[in-house]
C-alpha positions as CSV (number, residue, x, y, z in Angstrom):
1,M,0.1,-0.2,0.0
2,S,1.4,3.4,-0.9
3,D,2.4,5.8,1.8
4,D,0.4,8.4,0.0
5,V,-2.9,7.1,0.7
6,I,-4.9,9.2,3.1
7,R,-6.2,8.0,6.3
8,V,-8.4,9.7,9.1
9,G,-5.9,11.4,11.3
10,D,-3.7,12.3,8.4
11,L,-2.8,16.1,8.1
12,V,-3.5,17.2,4.2
13,V,-3.3,20.2,2.2
14,V,-5.8,21.0,-0.6
15,V,-3.4,21.6,-3.7
16,K,-5.8,21.9,-6.5
17,G,-8.9,24.0,-7.2
18,H,-12.0,22.5,-7.9
19,P,-12.5,20.6,-11.4
20,C,-16.0,22.1,-12.3
21,C,-15.5,26.1,-12.1
22,G,-11.7,26.0,-11.3
23,N,-12.5,27.6,-7.9
24,A,-8.9,28.0,-5.9
25,E,-10.1,29.4,-2.9
26,F,-8.9,26.8,-0.6
27,V,-5.8,26.0,-2.2
28,G,-3.1,25.9,0.7
29,K,-5.8,25.2,3.2
30,L,-4.3,22.7,5.8
31,F,-6.7,20.1,8.2
32,K,-6.6,16.9,9.9
33,V,-8.9,14.2,8.1
34,E,-11.4,13.1,10.5
35,Q,-13.6,11.4,8.2
36,I,-13.4,9.8,4.6
37,G,-16.4,8.5,2.8
38,T,-18.4,8.8,-0.5
39,F,-20.9,11.3,-0.1
40,E,-22.7,13.8,-2.6
41,C,-21.5,17.3,-2.0
42,E,-22.7,20.6,-4.0
43,C,-19.5,23.0,-5.7
44,H,-20.7,26.5,-3.5
45,D,-19.6,28.5,-6.6
46,C,-21.2,26.8,-9.7
47,G,-23.6,24.4,-7.8
48,R,-22.3,21.5,-9.7
49,V,-22.8,18.1,-7.7
50,F,-20.2,15.7,-6.9
51,S,-20.4,12.1,-5.9
52,S,-16.8,11.3,-5.0
53,E,-14.6,10.5,-2.4
54,T,-14.7,13.5,0.2
55,V,-12.4,14.0,2.9
56,F,-13.8,15.8,5.9
57,S,-12.5,17.4,8.8
58,S,-13.4,17.8,12.3
59,W,-14.8,21.4,11.8
60,S,-17.1,20.5,8.9
61,F,-14.6,21.7,6.6
62,R,-14.8,19.2,3.7
63,E,-13.1,18.7,0.4
64,L,-13.0,16.4,-2.7
65,G,-10.4,13.8,-1.8
66,S,-8.7,14.2,-5.2
67,L,-8.0,17.7,-4.8
68,V,-5.8,17.1,-1.5
69,K,-2.4,15.7,-0.8
70,K,-1.1,14.2,2.4
71,I,1.8,16.0,4.5
72,K,4.0,13.2,5.8
73,P,5.0,13.3,9.1
74,L,8.3,15.7,10.0
75,D,10.4,12.8,10.6
76,E,9.8,11.5,7.3
77,N,10.3,14.8,5.1
78,V,13.7,15.2,7.0
79,E,14.6,11.7,7.5
80,D,18.7,12.3,7.2
81,A,18.7,16.5,7.3
82,V,21.4,18.0,9.6
83,L,19.9,21.2,11.3
84,V,22.6,24.1,11.5
85,P,21.5,27.1,14.1
86,E,21.3,30.5,12.2
87,V,23.8,33.1,13.5
88,V,22.1,36.2,14.2
89,G,23.4,39.4,14.8
90,V,27.1,38.7,14.4
């Protein structure tokens, strides 16, 4: 199974605008996934109805699963990184 599969508890970011009207209002929005399911939802801009995998957050924000990307935990993103302290005011 791919480690890019989105599961409940994952942190995700909206990376694409809506396929119907191109609305990109929520691109860049981060949220924690609380529920994943197939539901009918309506675009709040153009009114198109979708029946697709929808990712829900804990505070009722929802987005189509095809428009979000999983953010890997920090330890997976910086496996061998070396942190160098910044020197300020030398």
